[in-house]
Residue, then its C-alpha position, 0 to 999 in steps of 0.5 A: m500500500t502506497g503513502l497515497d493509498l494510506r492517506w485515502k484510507a485515513l480520509a475514508s475512515r476519518d482516522a483521528a490518528a492521522d491528524g497532523t500528518f497531512v491535510y486535504g483540500v476540496t477543489s469545489t469548496g476551496v476548503f482544506c480539512r484534517p483527515s478526521c473532519p466529520s464533513r461529507r466525504p468529497r469526490a476523489d477527483r476534487v481532493r488534493f493532499f498537502d503535507t502542511t496547512s501552510d502548503a494548503r494555504l499557499a495553494g489557495f485553500r482556506a481552513c475548514k471552520r468545522c474541523r479547524p485543521e490549524t488547531v493541531g498544535a505545531a508541537a503535536h504535528g506529525i507525532e503519531a506518524v513519527r511514532r509509527a516510523s520510530t516503532y517500525l525502525a526499532a522493530h527492524a533495526g537490523e534491516t535497511v529501511t529506505l525513507d520511501r518505505l518508512a514514509r509509507i508506514a507513516s502515511m507521510s511524504p518522504h521529504h515531510l517525514q524526514r523533516r518532522f522526524k528530525a524536529i521531533v526526535g532530534l535525529s534523522p531516521r537513519e541516525f535513530q536506527s543506528a542509535i537503536r542498534a548501538g544501544r542493543l550492542r552495548a547492552s548485549l556486551r554488558d550482559g556478557r555476550d561474546v562479541t560475535t553474538a552481540i554483533y548479530e543480536a544487535g542486527y548489524g549483519s556483519p562485523s565490518r558494519v560495526y566497526e564503521a559505526s563505532p557504537t562503543g565510542k571512538g577508539m574503544s574496541l568492542s572487547d575493551y567495552r565488554r571488559g569494562a575498559a580492561g586493557m586500555r592504557i590511559t595517561y594523564s597530566t595535571i596543570t595548575t591554572p587560575i581555576g585550580e588544578v586541571l587533570v587531562a587524561a587521554t587514550g592514544n585516540g584522544v582526550c577521555s577526561v578533563k577534571i577540575g579540582e583542588s589537588e592532583p591526588d583527589l583528581a587522580r582518584d576520581l579518574r581511577r573510579e571512572f575507569p576502574a579496569a584501565a591501566i592508568e599512569a601519570r605522565h609528569a611531562r606536560s602533554d601537547w593536549a594539556r598544554a593546549i588547554a593551559s594556553h586556552l585558559k590563558g586566552n591565547a588559544p580561543a579555539l580549542d579543537l582536540p580529539i575526543d575519545v569518550r562513549a556517549t549516546a547520539f543525543q549527548w553527541k548532538v548537544w556536545r557538538a552544539l556546545q563546541r560551536i558556541p563562540y569563545g566569549e559568548t553564552r547560550a541558554y539551555a533552551e537555545v541549545a535545545k532549539s539549535i539541535g531541533k529539540p526545542k522542548a528538550a532544555r532539561a535533557v540538554a542540561r543533563a547532557c551538559a552535566s554528564n560531559p566528561v571532558a570539561l573545557v574541551v566541550p565547553c558546557h560552562r557556556v550554557v546558562p539559565s534563561a532566567g539569568g545568572t550563570g547557573g550550576y557547574r559540576w566543578g563549582a559555580e564560582r569556577k564557572e563564573r571565573l571562566l566566563a568572566a575571563e573568556g569575556r575579557n579575552a574576547r574583547k581584547 
C-alpha cells in the first residue's frame, strides 16, 4: 500500500490518528480539512493532499471552520506518524529501511517525514536506527555476550558494519567495552591554572577526561573510579593536549579543537557538538541549545547532557546558562564557572 493509498484510507475512515500528518483540500469548496473532519466525504477527483496547512494555504485553500485543521498544535504535528516510523525502525533495526518505505508506514511524504522526524526526535531516521542498534550492542556486551553474538543480536549483519559505526565510542574496541575498559592504557597530566588544578587524561585516540579540582591526588582518584579496569599512569611531562588547554585558559588559544575519545549516546553527541560551536566569549541558554539541535522542548535533557560531559573545557558546557539569568550550576563549582566566563569575556574583547 502506497503513502497515497494510506492517506485515502485515513480520509475514508476519518482516522483521528492521522491528524497532523497531512491535510486535504476540496477543489469545489476551496476548503482544506484534517483527515478526521466529520464533513461529507468529497469526490476523489476534487481532493488534493498537502503535507502542511501552510502548503494548503499557499495553494489557495482556506481552513475548514468545522474541523479547524490549524488547531493541531505545531508541537503535536506529525507525532503519531513519527511514532509509527520510530516503532517500525526499532522493530527492524537490523534491516535497511529506505525513507520511501518508512514514509509509507507513516502515511507521510518522504521529504515531510524526514523533516518532522528530525524536529521531533532530534535525529534523522537513519541516525535513530543506528542509535537503536548501538544501544542493543552495548547492552548485549554488558550482559556478557561474546562479541560475535552481540554483533548479530544487535542486527548489524556483519562485523565490518560495526566497526564503521563505532557504537562503543571512538577508539574503544568492542572487547575493551565488554571488559569494562580492561586493557586500555590511559595517561594523564595535571596543570595548575587560575581555576585550580586541571587533570587531562587521554587514550592514544584522544582526550577521555578533563577534571577540575583542588589537588592532583583527589583528581587522580576520581579518574581511577571512572575507569576502574584501565591501566592508568601519570605522565609528569606536560602533554601537547594539556598544554593546549593551559594556553586556552590563558586566552591565547580561543579555539580549542582536540580529539575526543569518550562513549556517549547520539543525543549527548548532538548537544556536545552544539556546545563546541558556541563562540569563545559568548553564552547560550539551555533552551537555545535545545532549539539549535531541533529539540526545542528538550532544555532539561540538554542540561543533563551538559552535566554528564566528561571532558570539561574541551566541550565547553560552562557556556550554557539559565534563561532566567545568572550563570547557573557547574559540576566543578559555580564560582569556577563564573571565573571562566568572566575571563573568556575579557579575552574576547581584547
